[in-house]
N, C-alpha and C positions, 0 to 999 in steps of 0.2 A: 559671826565672821569676824575676823582679825583685823586691824586697822589698816593694814596694807592691802587685802582684799576690798576693803570697802573702799580705798582711795581709787584702787583701779578701776573699779567698777564706776564710780562716779565720773573718773576722769574721762573715761569712755564715753559716757553719756553728755558732758558738758563742755569738756576741752574745747570745741569748734566756737562757743561763744566768745573765745578771748579777743579775736579780730575785732568784733563790734565793740568792744569796750574801750571807751574813753577815758585817761586818768591824765592829772596834772599832778607832777611830784616838784617840789622845791625845797629846800631853799638854799642852800649852802653851795660848796664849790670848795675842794681843796687839790692841791697836787700831793699825790701820796708819793712819799720816797721810800721804801720798804729797805730796811737794813737790818743786817746782824751784827750786833758788838761783838767785836773780835776778842777771844781770851788769850791764844798763844797762835802766833803767825809763822808759819813755816817758810813761805816762799810768796812770790806775786799770786796777784788774782785770786781764786778761790780756795788757796792753799793756806787755810789757818782753821782753827778750831773755836767754834762761836761760845759764847757765855751761854750755857743751856738756858737758865732758869733767872725769874726775877730777883729770886731770892740772893742768888750768886752775883748780880750785877747790882743788887742794893748792897751786898757785902764789899764790893770792888769800891762801891762809891762811897761809902762809910769809912772805908779805910784811908782814904784821902782826905779825911777832916784833920785841918792843921798843918795839910803837907800841899798836894796836887796831885792829879791824875792826868792821863792822856788817854782816852778811850777811843780806839776806832771804830767807825760805823761802815761796815762792808757794805756797800750797795748790792743790792737783789734786784730791785726793778721799780720804774718809775712809773707811775700810772694815775689814770684819773681817781679823784678820790671824794671823800665826803659822804657824808649818809645820804644827801638826796641824789647825787649822780650815779652812786651805786646801786640804790634802791632801783631808779629809774632804768637803769641798763639791765637790771634782771627783770622788772618787768617788762620790757621790750623784748628780751628774748624769750619770755612766757608767750608772745604774741600779741600783747596789748598794744593800743594807738598810745603812745604815751608823748605827750608835750611837757619841756622843761623849762623851770623859771629858777635862776640861781644866779652865782658868782663864778664864772667861767672866764670872765676877761672884760676890762673896762673898754678900751679901745679897741681890741682884736680879741678873740677867741684864742685862750691858751691852746698850745700844740696839742696837749694832752686830752683835749676837749673837743678837736676838730671834728673827729668821725663823728663822736657821740650829739655833737650840737647839731649837725647836719641830720641824723636821724631822727633825733627828736625836736628837730624845728624848734630850739631852743631860743629863749630871751635871757641874755644877761645883764645882770645888773651892775656889776663891779667886779673888781679881780679875785680871783681865788685865793685863798690861805694856802699856807704849805704846811704838810705834815711828815715829820719824820717818825715813821712806826718801826719800831723796834721789838722784833718778834721773838717770842720766848716759847719752851715747850709749856709753858703754864701760863701764857697769856701774852700781851703785848703792852708796851708802854709807848704812848702817842704824845710826840711833843709838838706843838703846833705853834706857827705864826700866823696870826689871823686878822690882824689891825683893819684890813680891807673890810672884813664882813661888817665894821661898826656902821658902813654905808648902805645896808640892805635895811630900808625903812619903807613903809608904805607910799611917801612923795615919789623916792626913787622908783619903786616897781612900777608906779603910773607911768613916770616918765619914760620907762625903758620900753614899757608894753604899751601903754595908751589907753586910756578909759575904758574906750568902748572895747578893745581887743580885751581887755582884763574882763569885763563883764560877760563878754560873749563866751571866752573860754570857760571862766566858771560854771557858765551855765549850760554849756555842753558837756561837761565832764561828770562821768559817774563816779568817780575818785578823784579827792583834792588829798593828797598827802603833802606834808608839811613837816619836816624833820630837821633834826639837830639843833633844838631849842637852846640848848647849854650855850654854844659856840657864837650865838649870834644875840648881840645885846639888847636889841630893839624888837625881837621878835613876839614876845608877850604884847607890845604896842601896837607891830602888824597885825597880830591876832584881834586886837580890840578894833582896830580899822576894818578889817575883814566883817566884823560881825556889826558894826555900826553903819558903816558905809558902802561896804559893796554888797553883802550877800542879801540884805532887803530889796537889793534892785535886781538880783538875778532870780531868772527863770525858777520856780521851785519844783523840787525832785525830793520827795519823802525818800526815796531810795538811793539817794547820794550820799557816798561814804565819804568821810573825813577820818585820815590816817595821820596821827601824832606820835612821835617818839621823843625822848628827854635827852639822851646822849650824855648819859653820866653826869649827872646834875650836881654833883658833890661841892663843886666849886663855887654854884650858886646860893644865896642867901635861902634860908626858910621860907620867908616873906614872898621872895619871889617865885621860888617852887610853887606854895599855896596859890599864888595869883594865878599862875599858868594852868594849874590843876581846876580853879575854878573856871577859868574861860574855856577849856576843852569841853565841859558840860555845857557852854551856851549854845555851842555850835549844834547840840542835838535838836534845836528849834529848825535848824535847816537840813538834817538828815540822821545819819547815822554816826556815831564816833567809836571808830577802832583806837584805844592806845596800847602801844606795843611797849613793854619794860622788859629788859634782863632781868634776872635775879638780882643782883646788886642795887637796882634802880628799884625795883618793886618792894624791897626790904625798906629803901630809905621812905619811899613812897608811904609805906604800910606804917612807919615809924611816925612820920609827920601827922599822918591821920588819927595817930591815937590806938593803934591795935599794938596788943603784944607779938614779939618776935615769936616765930613758929619754925621748927626743924624741917628741913629740905626734904621733904617726901612728897611722892605722887598725889596724896590726898589732900597734904597742907599747901602744895602750889595750886591746887584747885579752889580750895578755900582763901586765899592769898588773892588769886585773881577775883573769886565772887565779891569778896569784900570791899576789895577797892573799886570795882563795878557799882556795887550799890551804893557806898559812900559818894562817889564822885557823880553817879547819877549816868552813865555812860551807857552805850548799847554793848559795848565787848571791851574786855581786857585780856590781854594775853601776856603770860610770863615765861619768858623762855633762858633756862641755865643752857650751860654746853652740852648738856649729854640728853634731855628731855624738855617738854614744853606743857602748858596747861593754857585754856582759856576759860573764860566765863562770859556766857553769852545769853539772849532771851531764852534759848533754848536748853538751856544748863550748861555745866563744867564739861571738859574733855581733858583727857591727858594721852601724849604719847612719848616712849622712848625713842630717841632718835638715833641715826648711826654713827655712833662716836668714831671718832678718828683720830688715834695717838699719836700719829705722825703728819699732820696735815701739810699741804704744799704751799698754803698761804692761811692765814687767819683773819687779817684786816678786811672788814667787810662781810664776814658770815652774818653777823646781826642783820646786816642790810636785806641780804638773800633771804633771812628766815623771813623777814618782816615781807619782803617781796612776794613771796611763796604763801604766806597766810593771807594776806589781801587779795592777791590774785585768786586764790582759792574760793575765797568767800564771794568775789566778783562774779565769778563763773557760777555759782550758785552750789557749792560744796558744803556738806555737811562740816560742823567744828570739827570733829575727829578727822575728819578726810584734808581739810584746811591745815590742820595742824601738822599732817603727815606732809602733806605738799611741801610745807615749811621747813620741817627739818631736813628733807629730802633736799631742798633746794640748796640749804646751806650744807648738808653733807657732799652733797655732788660738788659744790665751789670748793670747798675747801680741800678737796683732794686733786681736784684739775685746775684751780683758779679760771675757769670758765663758769660763764652763767648758763644754767642750761633750760632749752625748750623743754615744754611739756612734753612731748614725746620722749624727749631724755629723760625726764624725769620719772614716766611711766615704767621705763627699763630699768633705771635705776632703783626704783621702789621695789620691782618684781624681782632684783638678784640680792638686794642687800640681806 
C-alpha cells in the first residue's frame, strides 16, 4: 500500500479518538501582519506588482546602501500569529481538546485572539509580539517586535494560571507543546523550572507527549542551543519527546552536534532525523523541508513526499500546521508514515486555503491530491 492508502485506512480507524485527547499548547503569541513588498504601483489598493523573490527584495535593499529607500509594505491580512497559537488553532480544528497558555494580552485579550482565547480557555501571561511577515514566492522574511515576550518566565506563568491549576492542567494533558524557543529569552529557564519544580508533582503518565520546536535559532548562541537541546532530553523522564525541525534547523543542529553535512535526499533526511534522535536521546525527531518530510522513531524511520504548492495563498504558519498534523497523528495512534502524511496534508491544505482543516477534510484532501 502507498502512504496515502495507509493513512486513509488508519485515519478511518483512529480519527474518532481525537475529541478525547487533551493538549496544552504554548507559549508565545504574535499579531501577524502579512504584507507584500511593492515593486511597482499602478493605482490604489491592490493595483501593484509585488517584489516576487527574496533575492529581488535583497537587491532592492542593497541598492540603497549609502543612499536611502522607501519600500511600501502592502497589507494582506492581520491575524493571530505565533507558533503556539497557530499550532493550537490547527489542533483544535483536528478535534482535539486544546488549552492555550501564552502571550495574548496583558490586561485584555488582543482582538485578533478573542475568538481563539474563548475556544481554548486561554490563559494569557503578557502582551503579544507583532510580526510583519513579508511573503515571497521563494520564502518569507519575518520582522518582529517582541519586547513583551521578555515577561514570559515561570513566576509570571504561575501568577497568571495559579500553581494548583498549572499542576492540574499539566497532569490532565496527553500532550504538552511548548514552541518558539528562539523568540522567548527565558524559555530555557522555564523548561528547567518545569523539570525541577512542576513535573515531579504532576500525575505520572509515561505516554504523555512533549513537543518542542526551535523556530529558526540562528540568532541564538551555540551555547544556548546546546543547553536547550540537552533540556529536551531530560523531559523523557516524564513522557515521550517529539522534536520538530525544518530543514535549516536540522542542518544547524547537526552541525552543532558534530555531524557532517548531508545532501538533501529522501534517504539522508531519514539519516539526519535518526542520528539527531540518537544523539539527543529523544523518542522522535521529525525533519520537514518544504516539499517532503522524514521522521525517526523507536519504530524506525519514515519518509513521505508532500503535496507541494507552487502558488500558495499563504505560507506563514505552514510549519506550525505541519507540526500540528504530525503530533495529532501520533496522539491518535497513527504510524510514523501516516502521521507524516497527515502532517504534509495539513500544511498543504492550509497553504492553499488559509484554513486549518478538520480530520475529515484532510481525509478528502489526501484522497484527491
